[in-house]
C-alpha positions as CSV (number, residue, x, y, z in Angstrom):
1,M,-13.8,-4.2,-12.8
2,L,-13.7,-6.3,-9.6
3,L,-11.4,-5.2,-6.7
4,V,-10.3,-7.7,-4.1
5,H,-8.7,-6.7,-0.8
6,G,-5.9,-8.5,1.0
7,A,-5.5,-9.7,4.5
8,F,-6.1,-7.4,7.5
9,A,-8.7,-5.4,5.5
10,D,-12.2,-5.5,4.1
11,A,-13.8,-4.2,0.9
12,S,-13.9,-0.7,2.3
13,L,-10.2,-0.5,1.6
14,W,-11.2,0.3,-2.0
15,S,-13.9,2.9,-1.2
16,A,-12.0,5.9,-2.5
17,V,-10.8,4.0,-5.6
18,V,-14.3,2.8,-6.3
19,A,-15.6,6.4,-6.1
20,Q,-12.9,7.7,-8.4
21,L,-13.5,4.9,-11.0
22,R,-17.2,5.3,-10.9
23,E,-16.8,9.1,-11.4
24,A,-14.7,8.2,-14.5
25,G,-17.5,6.0,-15.8
26,V,-16.0,2.6,-14.9
27,A,-18.3,-0.1,-13.8
28,V,-16.6,-1.3,-10.6
29,R,-17.3,-3.1,-7.4
30,A,-15.2,-4.3,-4.4
31,A,-15.7,-7.9,-3.5
32,E,-15.6,-9.1,0.1
33,N,-12.7,-11.5,0.5
34,P,-13.7,-14.1,3.2
35,L,-10.1,-14.7,4.2
36,R,-10.5,-18.4,4.9
37,R,-8.1,-20.3,2.7
38,L,-6.8,-19.5,-0.8
39,D,-9.0,-22.0,-2.5
40,V,-12.1,-20.8,-0.6
41,D,-11.3,-17.2,-1.2
42,A,-10.7,-17.8,-4.9
43,A,-13.9,-19.6,-5.3
44,H,-15.8,-16.7,-3.7
45,V,-14.1,-14.2,-6.1
46,A,-14.8,-16.6,-9.1
47,D,-18.5,-16.6,-8.1
48,A,-18.4,-12.8,-8.0
49,M,-16.8,-12.7,-11.5
50,R,-19.7,-14.8,-12.9
51,G,-22.0,-11.9,-12.0
52,I,-20.2,-9.4,-14.2
53,V,-21.5,-8.6,-17.6
54,G,-18.9,-7.5,-20.1
55,P,-15.1,-7.6,-19.8
56,V,-13.7,-8.6,-16.4
57,L,-10.7,-6.9,-15.0
58,L,-9.5,-8.0,-11.6
59,A,-7.3,-6.0,-9.2
60,G,-6.0,-7.4,-6.0
61,H,-4.2,-5.7,-3.1
62,G,-1.6,-7.8,-1.2
63,Y,-3.0,-11.2,-0.6
64,G,-5.9,-10.3,-2.9
65,G,-3.3,-10.7,-5.7
66,A,-3.0,-14.4,-5.0
67,V,-6.7,-14.7,-4.7
68,I,-7.4,-13.1,-8.1
69,T,-4.7,-15.1,-9.7
70,S,-6.2,-18.3,-8.4
71,A,-9.7,-17.3,-9.2
72,A,-8.8,-16.4,-12.8
73,T,-6.7,-19.5,-13.5
74,H,-8.4,-22.3,-11.5
75,G,-11.9,-21.2,-10.4
76,P,-14.0,-23.5,-8.3
77,H,-13.7,-27.1,-9.4
78,H,-11.3,-26.0,-12.2
79,A,-14.2,-24.4,-14.1
80,S,-12.6,-21.0,-14.4
81,P,-14.8,-18.0,-15.2
82,R,-13.8,-15.6,-17.9
83,C,-11.1,-13.1,-17.0
84,D,-10.0,-10.4,-19.4
85,G,-7.1,-9.0,-17.3
86,S,-5.7,-8.7,-13.8
87,L,-3.3,-6.7,-11.8
88,S,-1.8,-6.9,-8.3
89,A,-0.5,-3.9,-6.5
90,S,0.7,-2.9,-3.1
91,A,-0.6,0.3,-1.8
92,R,2.8,2.0,-2.0
93,A,3.4,0.8,-5.6
94,A,0.0,2.1,-6.7
95,G,0.6,5.5,-5.1
96,C,-2.0,4.9,-2.4
97,S,-1.8,6.0,1.2
98,T,-2.4,2.9,3.3
99,R,-3.8,5.0,6.1
100,E,-6.2,7.0,4.1
101,H,-7.1,4.4,1.5
102,Q,-7.2,6.9,-1.3
103,L,-5.6,6.9,-4.6
104,R,-3.0,9.7,-4.9
105,P,-0.1,10.1,-7.4
106,A,3.3,9.6,-5.9
107,S,4.2,13.2,-6.6
108,A,1.4,14.3,-4.3
109,R,2.7,12.4,-1.3
110,A,4.8,14.3,1.3
């Protein structure tokens, strides 16, 4: 699984999610999104995808959703790497606290 942050953040946005997924036995890493231009950012993520052995699941937060979509469908020079699934989510929709950057069910929020 490859997690991609959006604008105004860095890969540490996913730190709590990465810890929880690894604890559950999921092979996961958070990619650094260079935040230059969509095509540049997508090429960077596509390169990161090539380093993954096994099924590739992409998850993007905010602008990261556009980046993973572009990386999965176009790739650098239209040579798209393999992508087995993707999802885009806002922190609120995913039940995350944007301040604490941790995954919590909506029922646990005050």
